[in-house]
C-alpha positions in Angstrom: -9.7 -29.6 66.9 -8.7 -33.3 66.1 -10.7 -36.1 66.9 -9.9 -39.9 67.4 -12.5 -42.4 65.7 -13.3 -45.8 67.0 -12.9 -48.4 64.4 -13.2 -52.4 64.6 -10.1 -54.2 63.2 -10.8 -56.5 61.0 -7.3 -57.5 59.4 -3.6 -57.5 60.9 -1.1 -57.6 58.5 2.9 -56.6 58.3 4.1 -53.8 56.1 8.1 -53.2 55.8 8.2 -54.6 59.4 5.4 -52.3 61.0 2.3 -54.1 62.3 -0.3 -52.6 60.3 -4.2 -53.3 60.3 -7.6 -52.7 58.3 -10.0 -50.7 60.5 -13.6 -51.0 59.5 -15.6 -47.4 60.4 -18.8 -48.5 59.6 -18.7 -49.8 56.2 -15.5 -47.6 55.1 -11.8 -49.4 55.5 -8.7 -47.7 56.2 -5.3 -48.8 57.1 -3.9 -47.9 60.3 -0.6 -48.3 62.0 -1.1 -50.4 65.1 2.4 -50.5 66.5 1.4 -48.9 69.5 -1.2 -51.6 70.6 0.6 -54.8 69.9 -1.8 -57.2 71.8 -4.4 -55.7 69.1 -6.3 -58.7 67.8 -9.0 -58.9 65.0 -12.4 -57.7 66.4 -11.1 -55.3 69.0 -12.1 -51.9 68.5 -9.6 -49.1 68.9 -9.1 -45.5 68.7 -7.2 -43.9 65.1 -6.2 -40.6 65.1 -4.1 -39.6 61.8 -3.6 -43.3 60.9 -2.6 -44.5 64.0 -4.1 -46.8 66.8 -3.9 -44.9 69.9 -5.8 -47.5 72.7 -8.0 -50.4 72.6 -11.5 -49.8 73.5 -14.4 -52.3 74.7 -17.2 -52.8 72.1 -19.7 -50.8 74.4 -17.5 -47.8 74.8 -16.8 -47.8 70.6 -20.8 -48.3 70.0 -21.5 -45.6 72.9 -18.9 -43.0 71.1 -20.0 -43.8 67.6 -23.9 -42.9 68.8 -22.5 -40.1 70.5 -21.0 -38.6 67.4 -24.1 -39.7 65.3 -26.0 -37.6 67.5 -23.9 -34.5 67.0 -24.2 -35.2 63.2 -27.9 -35.3 63.7 -28.0 -31.9 65.7 -25.7 -30.1 63.7 -27.8 -31.1 60.2 -31.1 -30.1 62.0 -29.4 -26.5 63.0 -27.9 -26.3 59.2 -24.3 -26.0 61.1 -21.6 -26.6 58.5 -19.0 -28.4 60.3 -16.3 -28.6 57.4 -15.6 -25.3 58.4 -14.8 -26.0 61.9 
């Protein structure tokens, strides 16, 4: 199963003619291609999958999604479920 994770755009640049951005995932910073969402701006939240931005979403949607992911992680921890093999 693949999972797109919301992140916040903190920097936009161009690399070899490709629009790229630094994305903050709660303190973990990764670079992603944002060519598919040319209207993206610093401060926007986006869904990232495999290094590519798929869409822009509102801050409320992003925070709701992150909260749900945290709840799932907490639930799995309580049940001692090892998700690394899923």
